[in-house]
C-alpha positions in Angstrom: 143.7 -74.7 64.1 141.2 -73.8 66.9 139.3 -76.8 68.0 135.7 -76.1 69.3 135.9 -78.8 71.9 132.9 -78.3 74.3 131.6 -75.3 72.4 128.1 -75.5 71.0 127.5 -71.8 70.1 127.5 -71.5 66.3 128.0 -67.7 66.3 131.0 -68.0 68.6 132.6 -70.7 66.5 132.2 -68.7 63.3 133.1 -65.3 64.6 136.2 -66.6 66.5 137.5 -68.7 63.6 137.1 -72.2 65.2 137.0 -75.3 63.1 133.5 -75.9 61.8 132.4 -79.0 59.9 129.7 -77.8 57.4 126.4 -79.6 58.1 124.3 -76.7 56.7 123.1 -78.7 53.6 120.8 -80.5 56.0 119.0 -77.2 56.7 117.7 -77.4 53.1 116.6 -81.0 53.5 114.8 -80.3 56.8 113.0 -77.3 55.4 111.7 -79.4 52.5 110.5 -82.1 55.0 107.4 -81.9 57.3 107.3 -78.8 59.6 107.3 -80.7 63.0 110.3 -82.8 63.5 111.8 -85.1 66.1 115.4 -86.4 66.0 117.4 -88.7 68.4 121.2 -89.0 68.6 123.5 -90.1 71.5 124.9 -87.7 74.0 127.6 -85.3 72.9 127.0 -86.0 69.2 126.6 -82.4 68.1 122.9 -81.9 68.7 123.2 -78.6 70.6 125.5 -77.1 68.0 123.2 -78.1 65.2 120.3 -76.4 67.0 122.4 -73.3 67.5 123.1 -73.4 63.7 119.3 -73.5 63.0 118.8 -70.7 65.5 121.3 -68.4 63.8 120.0 -69.2 60.3 116.3 -68.7 60.9 116.3 -65.8 63.5 114.9 -62.7 61.9 117.0 -60.5 64.2 120.2 -61.9 62.8 119.7 -61.2 59.2 122.5 -58.6 59.2 124.9 -61.4 60.4 124.1 -63.8 57.7 127.0 -63.2 55.4 129.5 -63.1 58.3 128.2 -66.4 59.8 127.4 -68.4 56.7 129.9 -67.2 54.1 131.7 -70.2 52.6 129.1 -72.7 53.9 126.7 -74.7 51.7 123.6 -72.8 53.0 125.4 -69.5 52.6 125.7 -70.2 48.8 122.2 -71.8 48.6 120.0 -69.9 51.0 116.3 -71.0 51.4 113.2 -68.8 51.3 112.7 -69.0 55.1 116.2 -67.7 56.0 116.0 -65.1 58.8 112.1 -65.1 58.9 111.3 -66.6 62.3 111.0 -65.7 65.9 113.1 -68.4 67.7 111.9 -69.9 71.0 114.7 -72.1 72.3 114.0 -74.5 75.1 116.4 -76.8 76.8 115.2 -79.1 79.6 118.7 -80.2 80.8 118.4 -78.2 84.0 114.9 -79.4 85.2 115.3 -80.5 88.8 114.2 -84.1 89.3 115.6 -85.0 92.8 113.2 -83.0 95.0 109.8 -84.4 94.2 106.9 -83.7 91.9 106.1 -80.1 93.0 109.7 -79.0 92.8 110.1 -80.6 89.3 107.0 -78.9 88.0 108.1 -75.6 89.6 111.5 -75.8 87.9 109.9 -76.8 84.6 107.6 -73.8 84.8 110.4 -71.4 85.8 112.5 -72.6 82.9 109.8 -72.1 80.3 108.7 -68.7 81.8 112.3 -67.5 81.9 112.9 -68.4 78.2 109.6 -66.9 77.1 110.5 -63.7 79.0 113.9 -63.6 77.3 112.1 -64.2 74.0 109.8 -61.1 74.5 112.8 -58.9 75.5 114.9 -60.1 72.6 112.1 -59.3 70.2 111.2 -56.0 72.0 111.0 -53.9 68.8 108.2 -56.3 67.7 106.3 -56.8 71.0 107.3 -53.7 72.9 107.5 -55.7 76.1 110.3 -55.9 78.7 109.4 -59.4 79.8 106.4 -61.7 80.5 103.5 -60.3 82.5 103.5 -61.2 86.2 100.1 -63.0 86.0 101.7 -65.7 83.8 102.3 -68.5 86.4 102.9 -71.7 84.4 104.6 -73.2 81.3 101.3 -73.6 79.4 100.2 -70.1 80.1 103.6 -68.8 78.9 103.4 -70.7 75.7 99.8 -69.6 75.1 100.7 -66.0 75.8 103.6 -65.9 73.3 101.6 -67.7 70.7 98.9 -65.1 70.9 101.3 -62.2 70.9 103.1 -63.5 67.8 99.7 -64.0 66.1 98.7 -60.4 66.9 101.9 -59.1 65.3 101.6 -61.4 62.3 104.9 -63.3 63.0 105.7 -67.0 62.9 107.6 -68.9 65.6 110.1 -71.7 65.2 110.5 -73.7 68.4 113.8 -75.5 69.1 113.7 -78.0 71.9 117.0 -79.6 73.2 117.1 -82.6 75.5 113.4 -83.0 75.6 113.8 -86.3 77.5 116.6 -85.3 80.0 114.4 -85.1 83.1 112.5 -88.3 82.1 115.8 -90.1 81.8 116.9 -88.9 85.2 113.6 -90.1 86.8 114.1 -93.6 85.2 117.7 -93.7 86.2 116.8 -93.0 89.9 113.9 -95.5 89.7 111.3 -92.8 90.2 108.7 -94.3 87.8 105.7 -93.1 89.7 106.6 -89.5 89.2 107.3 -90.2 85.5 103.9 -91.7 85.1 102.3 -88.8 86.9 103.9 -86.3 84.5 103.3 -88.2 81.3 99.8 -89.7 82.0 96.8 -88.7 79.9 96.3 -85.6 82.2 99.9 -85.3 83.2 101.7 -81.9 83.3 104.3 -82.5 80.7 101.9 -84.1 78.2 99.6 -81.1 78.6 102.5 -78.8 77.9 103.2 -80.4 74.6 99.5 -80.4 73.7 99.6 -76.6 74.2 102.5 -76.4 71.7 100.4 -78.6 69.3 97.5 -76.2 69.7 99.8 -73.3 68.9 100.6 -74.8 65.5 97.1 -73.8 64.5 98.1 -70.2 64.6 101.7 -68.8 65.0 103.9 -71.9 65.7 105.1 -72.7 62.1 107.8 -75.2 62.8 109.2 -77.4 65.6 112.5 -79.3 65.8 113.1 -81.5 68.9 116.1 -83.5 69.9 116.9 -86.0 72.7 118.9 -89.2 73.4 116.0 -91.7 73.6 112.4 -92.3 72.4 111.2 -93.1 75.9 108.9 -90.1 76.2 107.8 -90.2 72.6 105.1 -92.8 73.1 103.8 -91.4 76.3 103.4 -87.9 75.0 102.1 -88.9 71.5 98.4 -88.4 72.3 99.2 -84.8 73.3 101.7 -84.1 70.5 101.0 -86.5 67.7 102.1 -84.2 64.8 105.9 -84.7 64.8 107.7 -86.9 62.3 110.5 -89.0 63.7 113.5 -88.5 61.4 115.9 -90.6 63.5 115.9 -93.7 61.3 115.6 -91.8 58.0 118.7 -92.6 55.8 119.1 -89.1 54.4 119.8 -87.8 57.9 122.2 -90.5 58.9 125.3 -88.2 58.5 123.6 -85.0 59.7 125.4 -85.3 63.1 128.7 -87.0 63.8 131.6 -86.8 61.3 132.0 -88.8 58.1 135.4 -90.3 57.2 136.0 -87.5 54.6 135.2 -84.9 57.2 137.7 -86.4 59.7 140.3 -86.7 57.0 139.9 -83.0 56.2 140.6 -82.3 59.9 143.7 -84.5 59.9 145.0 -82.8 56.7 144.6 -79.4 58.4 146.4 -80.7 61.5 149.1 -82.3 59.4 149.9 -78.9 57.7 151.0 -77.5 61.1 152.1 -80.6 62.9 153.6 -83.4 60.7 152.2 -86.8 61.7 151.5 -90.3 60.3 148.0 -89.7 58.9 147.4 -93.3 58.1 148.1 -94.5 61.7 146.1 -91.6 63.1 143.0 -92.4 61.0 143.3 -96.1 61.9 143.4 -95.3 65.6 140.4 -92.9 65.3 138.4 -95.5 63.3 139.0 -98.1 66.0 138.1 -95.9 68.9 135.5 -93.4 67.6 134.0 -94.6 64.4 131.3 -97.3 63.6 128.0 -95.5 64.1 125.3 -96.3 61.6 121.8 -95.0 62.6 119.8 -95.9 59.6 119.5 -99.1 57.6 120.0 -97.2 54.4 122.5 -94.7 55.7 125.3 -93.8 53.3 128.2 -94.5 55.7 129.3 -94.9 59.3 130.1 -91.8 61.2 132.5 -90.9 64.0 131.4 -89.5 67.4 132.2 -85.8 66.8 132.9 -84.9 70.4 135.4 -87.8 70.8 137.2 -86.7 67.6 137.4 -83.1 68.8 138.6 -84.2 72.2 141.3 -86.3 70.6 142.4 -83.6 68.1 142.5 -81.0 70.8 144.9 -83.2 72.9 147.2 -83.6 69.9 147.3 -79.8 69.4 147.7 -78.9 73.0 150.1 -81.6 74.2 151.5 -83.1 71.0 150.4 -86.6 72.1 147.4 -88.8 72.2 145.2 -88.1 75.3 146.1 -90.3 78.3 142.5 -91.7 78.2 141.1 -92.3 74.7 137.6 -91.8 76.2 136.8 -88.3 77.3 136.1 -88.5 81.1 133.2 -86.1 80.6 131.6 -88.5 78.2 132.4 -91.4 80.5 130.2 -89.7 83.1 127.3 -89.5 80.6 127.7 -93.1 79.6 127.6 -94.2 83.3 124.2 -92.6 83.5 123.2 -94.5 80.4 124.3 -97.7 82.0 122.2 -97.0 85.1 119.1 -96.6 83.0 119.6 -99.2 80.3 121.0 -102.0 82.5 118.3 -101.5 85.1 116.3 -104.3 83.5 118.7 -106.9 84.9 118.9 -109.2 81.9 122.4 -110.5 82.4 122.1 -112.9 79.5 121.7 -110.0 77.0 124.7 -108.2 78.5 126.8 -111.4 78.4 125.9 -111.9 74.8 127.0 -108.4 73.9 130.3 -108.7 75.8 131.2 -112.1 74.5 129.9 -111.9 70.9 129.7 -108.2 70.2 126.4 -108.6 68.4 122.7 -109.2 69.1 119.7 -109.5 66.9 116.4 -107.7 67.6 113.5 -105.8 66.1 114.1 -102.1 66.5 111.5 -100.3 68.6 110.8 -96.7 67.5 108.7 -95.7 70.5 109.4 -97.1 74.0 106.6 -97.1 76.6 108.1 -97.2 80.1 105.3 -99.3 81.4 106.3 -102.2 79.2 110.0 -101.4 78.9 111.4 -104.0 81.2 109.1 -106.8 80.1 110.2 -106.6 76.5 113.8 -107.3 75.7 113.6 -105.4 72.3 112.9 -102.2 74.2 116.1 -102.2 76.2 118.3 -103.4 73.3 116.7 -100.6 71.2 117.5 -98.1 74.0 121.1 -99.1 73.9 121.1 -98.5 70.2 119.6 -95.0 70.5 122.0 -94.1 73.2 125.1 -95.1 71.2 126.0 -98.3 73.0 125.0 -100.4 70.0 124.8 -99.6 66.3 123.6 -101.3 63.1 125.7 -104.1 61.7 123.2 -105.6 59.3 119.4 -105.6 58.5 117.4 -108.5 57.0 113.8 -107.5 56.6 112.8 -106.2 60.1 115.6 -108.0 62.0 118.4 -105.7 63.0 121.8 -107.2 63.9 123.3 -104.7 66.3 126.9 -104.5 67.3 129.2 -102.5 69.7 130.4 -99.6 67.5 134.0 -99.1 68.6 136.7 -99.9 71.2 135.7 -97.0 73.5 132.2 -98.4 73.9 133.5 -102.0 74.3 135.6 -100.8 77.2 132.5 -99.4 78.8 130.7 -102.8 78.5 133.8 -104.5 80.0 133.9 -102.1 82.9 130.3 -102.7 83.5 130.9 -106.4 83.6 133.7 -106.2 86.1 131.8 -103.8 88.3 128.8 -106.2 88.2 130.8 -109.3 89.4 132.6 -107.1 91.9 129.4 -106.0 93.4 127.4 -109.2 93.1 130.1 -111.8 93.9 132.3 -109.6 96.1 135.2 -110.2 93.7 138.3 -108.1 94.7 139.7 -106.8 91.4 142.9 -105.4 92.9 143.6 -102.9 90.1 147.1 -102.1 91.4 148.1 -105.8 91.3 146.6 -106.2 87.9 148.5 -103.2 86.5 151.8 -104.5 88.0 151.2 -108.0 86.5 150.4 -106.8 83.0 153.2 -104.3 83.1 155.6 -107.1 83.9 154.2 -109.1 81.0 154.4 -106.1 78.6 157.9 -104.9 79.6 159.7 -108.0 80.7 157.8 -110.8 78.9 157.0 -112.5 82.2 153.5 -114.0 82.8 153.9 -115.5 86.3 152.4 -112.5 88.1 149.5 -112.4 85.7 149.0 -116.2 86.0 148.8 -115.9 89.8 146.4 -112.9 89.5 144.1 -114.7 87.2 144.1 -117.8 89.3 143.1 -115.8 92.4 140.4 -113.9 90.4 138.9 -117.2 89.1 138.6 -118.8 92.5 136.6 -115.8 93.7 133.8 -116.4 91.1 130.5 -117.7 92.4 129.1 -121.1 91.5 126.4 -119.2 89.6 129.1 -118.0 87.2 131.0 -121.3 87.0 127.9 -123.4 86.1 127.8 -122.1 82.5 131.5 -121.3 82.3 133.1 -121.9 78.9 135.6 -120.4 76.5 133.5 -117.3 75.9 133.3 -116.5 79.6 137.1 -116.9 79.9 137.6 -114.6 76.9 135.2 -112.0 78.5 137.2 -112.0 81.7 140.6 -111.8 79.9 139.2 -108.9 77.6 138.1 -107.1 80.7 141.3 -107.6 82.6 143.5 -106.5 79.7 141.4 -103.5 78.9 141.4 -102.3 82.5 145.2 -102.2 82.4 145.3 -99.4 79.8 148.4 -101.0 78.3 146.9 -103.4 75.7 144.3 -102.9 73.0 142.3 -106.1 73.2 140.9 -107.7 70.0 141.0 -111.5 70.4 139.2 -112.3 67.1 139.7 -110.5 63.9 137.0 -110.9 61.3 138.6 -112.0 58.0 137.3 -113.2 54.6 136.9 -116.9 55.6 135.7 -116.4 59.2 137.8 -115.6 62.2 141.4 -116.0 63.1 142.8 -115.9 66.6 145.5 -113.4 67.4 147.6 -114.1 70.5 147.9 -111.2 73.1 
């Protein structure tokens, strides 16, 4: 079994016989929905691969590859009328430069769009008879207008696929550059004008648009320029479109078991604890696994025959650190303490987040954590959402954030090596004296600010953090049971 860990090219996956989880039934659903669509999911949840699937399905230049690429898949057996009928313009804003000021950002934005439009014209050379974009095209808006007019002249329709529409905006917020963000997304801002140009193009040759990202932060700010998209993010019928269902993961485990005998029940339990739990819509059919995490885990089993040393992919950990920087920038420690000690928080879910009011409204930041995969839906009563931490991997990220916070604010010396030695002594020899000494030293370093409201929950939070950092224990101090909670000793 070839695992496509880190591969988001649909054609490569199908031609080189990699594992592919069939999500093509959603192409049919999307095609029957409105033509201009917007969809949010957390990082590394399969968005780029899904866009690549759409690209290969709708591209009129790839009709001869249809049987090879889609044979055996749902959409291969049930093709729609728009199959292989579009010119595909694929834009990804992941490489826009944000660290060198407004002029450099706009320049990189322009260069990216112009480059993709030029590639588009060369790729469809038999239609346009052009080897690239004319030299007098100097900006993103001009490039879009040019390709829209050329497609109209040739009687062709365009499908625009946009990946990571919000990447550069998230970078600006993470680094605290709000003024540049406002400058780009204001009523006359450069980015808003760009999306207005796409909207104008829908009056002629732009027939469909599908956009993805990880947050709705830009959605409100660009709405006046691009107010035609439907937000599918919270629509129940698309809850399982990205990520893996339990049945899909079981099918992977069955395939793995056929070549490498293993305890399937234990394997599924571990993957549920670490990677499952995501529910994105109040009426979603079931919770889904993070697809990247599952593939990372399965790939380690195949390559090394063992679980990965770290259950959280370090590449994903880097992404989540960026999320922390943005989402926790609002400095509401009470909210974070609630999440760490109780695992749940109740809020009204915000569908569009305006940066100007983001930090003055607690619902905005809690909603942002939801969209970015740090929280998920536990229950909904009317408009009140009870959100919870989805799985153990995300819990460990919260715990790490907490320990880093008190280390930075209170100058607490965590002494990781001493901690590991103390917990190893407890785990291997059954001795707790080193851990007792370590905890006593840690507690004496806490500030008066922490100790004023100190209670059982705060002690539990510190213990959870300490044990999770060790990498030896899986921490779960309270198991939910039929009649409430029961305490499980470490």
